[in-house]
C-alpha positions, 0 to 999 in steps of 0.5 A, a space after each residue: 501417789 504412784 506414777 499414773 499410766 497415761 493414754 496410749 495415744 501419747 500426744 497430749 491432745 491439748 498441746 499448743 503445738 498440735 494445731 490443725 493446719 489447712 495444709 490438710 483440708 481433708 482433715 475436715 472430712 475425717 471429722 465429718 466421718 465420725 459417726 493417797 496411794 491406791 490399794 492394788 486390785 488383783 484384777 487390775 494390777 499388772 494387766 493391760 489398761 483396756 480403757 485408754 482414757 483413764 489412768 490405772 489409778 482411776 480404774 483402781 479407784 473406781 473398782 474400790 469405790 464399787 467394792 464398797 457397794 459390793 460391786 465391781 467394774 463389770 457391774 457397770 455393764 448391766 443391761 440397759 437396752 430395753 427398746 428397739 432403737 431402730 437405726 441406732 449406731 452400734 457404738 451407742 449400744 456399746 457405750 450403753 452396755 459399757 459406760 467406760 467406753 464413753 470417754 475413751 471414744 471421745 478421746 479418739 475422736 478428739 485426737 482424730 481432729 489433730 492428726 496430719 494427713 498421713 493418718 487420713 486413710 486409717 482414721 477415715 475408715 475407722 471413723 466411718 465405721 461408727 456410722 455403720 457404713 462400709 467403704 465399697 472400694 479401697 481408699 484412693 487419695 485425690 492427689 494434688 489438684 493443679 491450678 485452673 488456667 481459666 474460669 471454664 476450667 474451674 467449672 470443669 473441675 467442680 463438675 468432675 468433683 460433684 459428679 463423683 459425690 454420693 447422691 440420692 435417686 431423683 424419685 426419692 429426692 422428690 418424695 422428701 423435698 417438701 417434708 424433710 426440713 420441717 420434720 427434722 428442724 421441729 420448726 416451720 423453717 420454710 415460712 409456709 402457712 403451716 402452724 407449728 401445731 400442724 407440723 408433720 408428725 414423725 412416722 415410720 414411713 417417713 423415717 424409712 424413706 429418710 434412711 434410704 436417703 441417708 448420705 455418708 462421705 466417701 473418699 470422693 469428698 476428699 477431692 472437694 477439700 483438696 480443690 478448696 485448698 488449691 484455691 486458697 493458694 491462688 494469686 487474687 490478681 491473676 487473670 482468673 479473677 475480674 478486677 473491677 466487678 464480680 462476674 456471674 456465669 451460668 453453669 450446669 451446676 447452677 449460677 456461679 459468681 467469681 469476685 474481685 480482689 476488692 470489697 464486693 457486695 453480693 445478694 441472691 443465690 449462687 450454687 458456686 461462689 469464689 471470691 479471692 480477697 477484700 472485705 466482702 458483704 453477703 446480704 441474704 445470700 444462699 451460698 455454699 448450700 445444696 437444697 435438694 431440688 430446683 429452687 426458683 429465683 432471678 437469673 443474674 447477668 454477667 454484671 450481677 444484675 437481674 436479667 429477667 426470670 424464667 419459670 424453669 430457672 434455678 440459681 442452685 441448679 438441681 440442688 445437689 451441690 453447693 460450693 463457696 470459697 472466700 479466700 481472704 478478708 474480714 467479711 460480713 455474712 448478713 444472712 439472718 433472714 435466709 435459711 439453708 445457707 453458709 454450708 448447708 446440705 438438704 438432700 445433697 452435698 455442700 461445702 463452705 470455706 472462708 480463708 485468710 484468718 479474717 475477723 468475720 461476722 456470720 448472721 444466718 437463719 436456720 439450717 446453716 453453718 455446717 448443717 445436713 439433712 440427708 446430706 453432707 455439709 462442711 463449714 470451715 473458717 481458718 482463723 480470726 476472731 469470728 462471730 457466729 449467730 444463727 437460729 435453729 439446726 445450725 453450727 454443726 447439726 445433722 440428721 441422716 447425714 453428716 454436718 460439721 462446723 470447724 473454726 481453725 486458727 492461724 499460727 500459735 496463740 500470742 505469747 505474752 509476759 503476764 507477770 504484770 499484765 499484757 496491756 503494754 504488749 498488746 498495745 505494741 502488737 497493735 502498733 507494729 505494722 509487721 504484726 497481724 491484727 491482735 483480734 485476729 491473733 488471739 482468735 476469740 470466737 463467739 457462738 450464739 444460737 436459738 436452739 438445736 445447734 453447736 453439735 446437734 444430731 437427730 436420727 442417723 446424724 453425725 454432727 460436729 462443732 470444732 474449735 482449735 483455740 481461743 477464748 470462746 463463748 458458746 450460748 444457746 437458748 433464750 427463745 423457746 420456753 421449755 413449757 410446761 415443765 419450766 415456765 422461765 427456762 428455755 430449750 437449748 438442745 445444743 453443745 453436744 446434744 443428740 436425740 432420737 424419736 421416742 414415739 416411733 422408737 427410732 434412735 438418734 445420732 452422734 453429736 460432739 463439740 470439741 474445743 482444744 484450747 482457751 478459757 471458754 464459757 458454755 452457756 445454756 438452759 435445758 439439754 446442753 453440754 454433752 447429753 444424749 436422749 433415746 439411743 443417742 450420744 451427746 458429747 463435749 470435749 474441752 482440751 485446756 483452759 479455765 472453763 465455765 459450764 453453766 446451764 439448768 437441767 440435763 447435761 454436763 455429761 448426762 444420758 437420758 432415756 436409753 442414751 449416753 452422754 459425756 463431758 471430758 475436760 482435760 485441763 484447767 480450773 473449771 466451774 460447773 453450774 447446774 441450776 436444777 439438775 440432773 447432770 454432771 455425770 448423772 443419768 436417768 432411765 436405762 442410760 449411761 454417762 460420764 463427767 471426767 475432769 483431768 486437772 485443776 481446782 474445780 468447782 461443782 455446783 450441781 443442785 440435785 442428782 449430779 456428780 455421779 448419780 444413777 437414776 432409774 436403772 442408769 449408770 452415772 460416773 464422775 471422775 476428778 483426777 486432781 486438784 483442790 475441788 469443791 462439791 455442792 448440792 442442794 440436799 441429801 441425794 443431790 450429790 452422788 446417789 443411786 435411785 432404784 426403780 423397777 425392782 432394781 438399782 442404779 449405780 452412781 460413782 464419784 471418784 476424786 483422786 487428789 487434792 484437798 476437797 470440800 463437800 457442801 452437802 448433807 450426805 456422808 461424802 467427805 475428803 479422804 473417805 470412802 462411802 456407800 449410799 443406799 442403792 447404790 451411790 458409791 465413792 472415794 475421795 483420796 486426799 487429806 481432810 479439808 481445813 474448812 467447810 462452806 455453804 451452798 444455795 441453789 434454786 429449782 424449777 417453777 411451782 405448780 399452777 394456782 387455782 386460776 387455771 383457764 379450762 378448755 371450753 370442751 370440758 364444759 360441753 353438755 351435748 351428745 357424745 360424738 367422735 369429734 367431741 371425744 377426740 378433743 377430750 381425749 387429746 387433753 386427757 393424755 397430756 403430760 400432767 405438769 404446769 397448768 395440765 395438773 389441773 386440766 387433765 383430770 377434768 377432761 377425764 371426769 368429763 369423759 366418764 360423765 358420758 357413762 357406759 356409752 363412752 366405753 367403745 370410744 375409750 377401748 378404740 384408743 387402746 392401740 396407743 400404748 404410750 405411757 400418757 395414754 395408759 395413765 388415762 386408761 388407768 384413771 378412766 376404767 375404774 370409774 366406768 367399772 363402778 357403773 358396769 364392771 362386767 362390761 368393762 372386763 368383757 371389753 378388755 378381754 375382746 381388746 386383747 384378742 388382736 394382732 396389733 402389738 401396741 394394743 395387746 401391750 396396752 391391755 396387758 399394762 392396764 390389767 396389771 396396773 389395775 390388778 384385774 385378777 378376773 383376767 388372769 386367763 387372758 394374761 397366761 395367753 401372752 406367755 407364748 408371745 416373745 415380745 410380751 412374755 416378760 410383761 406377762 410374767 410381771 403382771 401375773 405377780 401384780 394380779 396374784 395369779 398362780 397360773 405360771 408358778 412352775 415356769 417361774 421356778 424353772 426360770 429362777 433355776 436356769 442359768 441361761 435365763 435372760 437378765 430382764 426375764 429373770 428380774 421379772 420372775 424374781 419379783 413375781 415369785 416373791 409377790 406370789 410367795 412361792 417356796 423359792 428362798 434357796 433359789 433367791 439366795 443362789 441368785 445373790 451371786 448372779 453375774 449381773 448387779 441388776 439381778 442381785 439387787 432385785 433379789 435383795 430388794 424382794 428378800 427385804 420386802 418379803 422378809 417374813 417369808 424368806 428371812 429365816 432362810 437368809 439368817 440361817 445362811 448367815 449363821 452357817 457362813 459365819 461359822 465356816 469363814 471364821 473356822 468355827 466348824 471345819 471348812 467345806 468349800 461345797 457349802 461356802 457361799 461367795 463373799 458377794 452373797 454374804 455381803 448382800 445379806 449383811 447389807 439387807 440386815 442394815 435396812 431392817 427396823 426390827 432389832 436382831 436376835 442374839 444368834 444373829 448378833 453372834 454370827 456378825 461378831 464372827 465376821 467383824 474380823 473377816 479377811 475381806 474388808 467389805 465384809 468387815 465394813 458391812 459388819 461394822 455398819 451393822 454394829 453402828 445400827 444395832 448399838 443405837 437400838 433398844 434390844 435388852 434380849 441381845 444386850 450381852 452379845 451386843 456388848 461383846 460385839 463392841 469389844 471385838 470391834 474396838 480391838 479390830 479397829 486398832 489394826 484396821 487400815 482400809 478407808 471404807 471400814 474406817 469411814 464406816 466406823 467413824 460414822 458410828 462414833 
């Protein structure tokens, strides 16, 4: 291979000598603000690489692989933005539109964590722009902070810093104080009497308030980190610190404690706590925390003993500000029964610092270790082998704010001679009085959480979990079952996971886990390791080491439902395991994702829908830059595939650029080959053939329920119909039909129908809910009611459509289409004037067979300015109505968007009897023109893309071809375009296996021509297609 072009920021991000030092504690703020030889392509050769995360080799390989599927890099940018996604960060929409931006953006953020303070101003402003905010003033450096001469001066300096930090109005804080915690953490964090089933539902009103209360760091926050850095340099035996027992002081910010240089034991809540040294113990303390409003607790005297309590005393002051700094020692934070602690900000600002490189143990409840809700929360530990254990919404978590957990390291990784192992050197290291503790030096950290942790973001949240070096273990899950879909797997929602609020169409946030060095283990179950859901971005970036990624479903670089996800591993021989899939560069439902492994001999065990798979109108990309790799999946389609939906395709791309690779799957992927799977999984492996093959085994999710499902009591109800009875049955009728609900839901719907026509008004009244589960219930119940009184049901639907409530109009339209109620065609035409529902109305006209808008459909097909989504709807309906539009369809095969081209191809295949003659006529004419059999006429020459679309359509037809069709393809076997040659060769393979005596002579000539052509063929795609036919 020729020399690769590297990322323009130059310094390898995994370099061992670029460890972040807290000479720039302000770097925390920077991270908080992050909201074979390849054939040359004319489009890329000599041009600027606009995607710095990829080498030009990789971009060329992607382009060539896509070309095998009659696509280009530009086709990855088809429209995926099909909802509102209120509050979405602009960068998320940009990555959805252009998936190649994902790894590029991840590299920039990872590089930002390794810059020194000289790059602070530029990077802070750039990172802040990701959160869609603007700085209101020019950047002002805080400058050095002089050491305080007294404890009173410590208070004064903190007061000055705290007063300049961003904060919410008092009235807004009071409105949210009692609602924000349970609504953002999904669990009853505050131990109230509220049952989980009664936790507050998300509402538009609540989210509008939360957006108003959103906090973002500005340059004033830098003063807080500068103050902490100043404290870390103080003499623990100075007069600032007591020498016998810690002292407690009451300040305008709340209760403050100042510790001794020795082993102190603390309990209780402190707005400010500074401890200079010693191996300290903190038992159920709320420290380094802001809690949004006044919290009530015992007042402590100067000696730390309770001195009585008053009704208006609050240890945390007004809850706007929390600060903690432990300057040295191996400390124990025994706070597992305390929530909102150890660097947590709820409606405020909080900062937590542990210095000295000690081996610390952190046990915390929920909302801890760098967690923010409408706040700014920072957690920083500067080194040592630390243990982190917490519950939910922790270890770098955020909603409507910024939360960061940063574990740094002291010095470089110890250098050992590993020729014969390092046991003797470690023993000598331990015996040396001049050496630090070996455990601290190797800096191996352990992270454990129940769920929603280790970089977890909700709406408008920027959440980061960062570790500089060491062999880390990240584990999340094991508490909350992912029922009813899995009865034996658990929710993780961690390690770079971000999620929006789909029910009310609010976007999520940005979550990224960054680990720079070490042989790390990432362990989880469901939604883990770089995954976004609903207008969110979830990312995991690992810089070096031989890593293990193990989980069950949805992750390892995955976008789910209009979102993006990414996993970048820069170096090392890594292992990726998914017990069920989807993931490993696989996406679902208008989403985009990438798995980019840049070095090492890697093993990918993906089971299903992995390794560059696009499902339901998504883009999934998997790039492996080098190494001898192994790919295994459960079945055909499990590895690198595209699954179409909504009359349009998806795109899955797998590119492996080097090494001898093994493919343990049933598909057509192989070492040193290029392939194209149906609709559209494409790939290219650039390497010599493997020496041997292996086998693979995987497992899947739990099985459907048996016959012993216990039915809810209400289903056996025999009394009179009341609103209360209906509501209880309806709540069951709109459940998700998985697990036991496969049996329960149909029974609830049967009971509703059993009430007869009196239940119709109750059902219609629910049509202001257009959520898919409700629509399924309507589609099941209305047909049964129509068997009793069809006119009454149609009349009720007609009346329901006459409303200004958008969700109800949308629901009625969906039901009319799903049930094919042609009697209501006039109702559908009225929706064509509604911009929000026009596209669905056009779809429904085709579904119910109405010709009321034929002229408008034809005009849309002919208008180049027609919206991509509207055009697809028009294509499907025009074909369903069998309009005279074959020439228009053929013209659209050259449309700029692959989604449109694929939609047209699909409709032409589905309606071949109507449009096939025009397609074959176009094929014959183009074969004559391209082969020079008739004088060339550019005005009549179709594009290569159009021609290949027709050739690929023919590959899907079951009927044998006519002699004329075979003779046309014979002319194209020697075409100058390798894609046309490859697709023509694929037709040869298909037709040679068919019994077609009428075209036998032409088929024999086709074989002779191909045999002559293939001797001089060098293109890997054409050769791979030909080899499949042998």
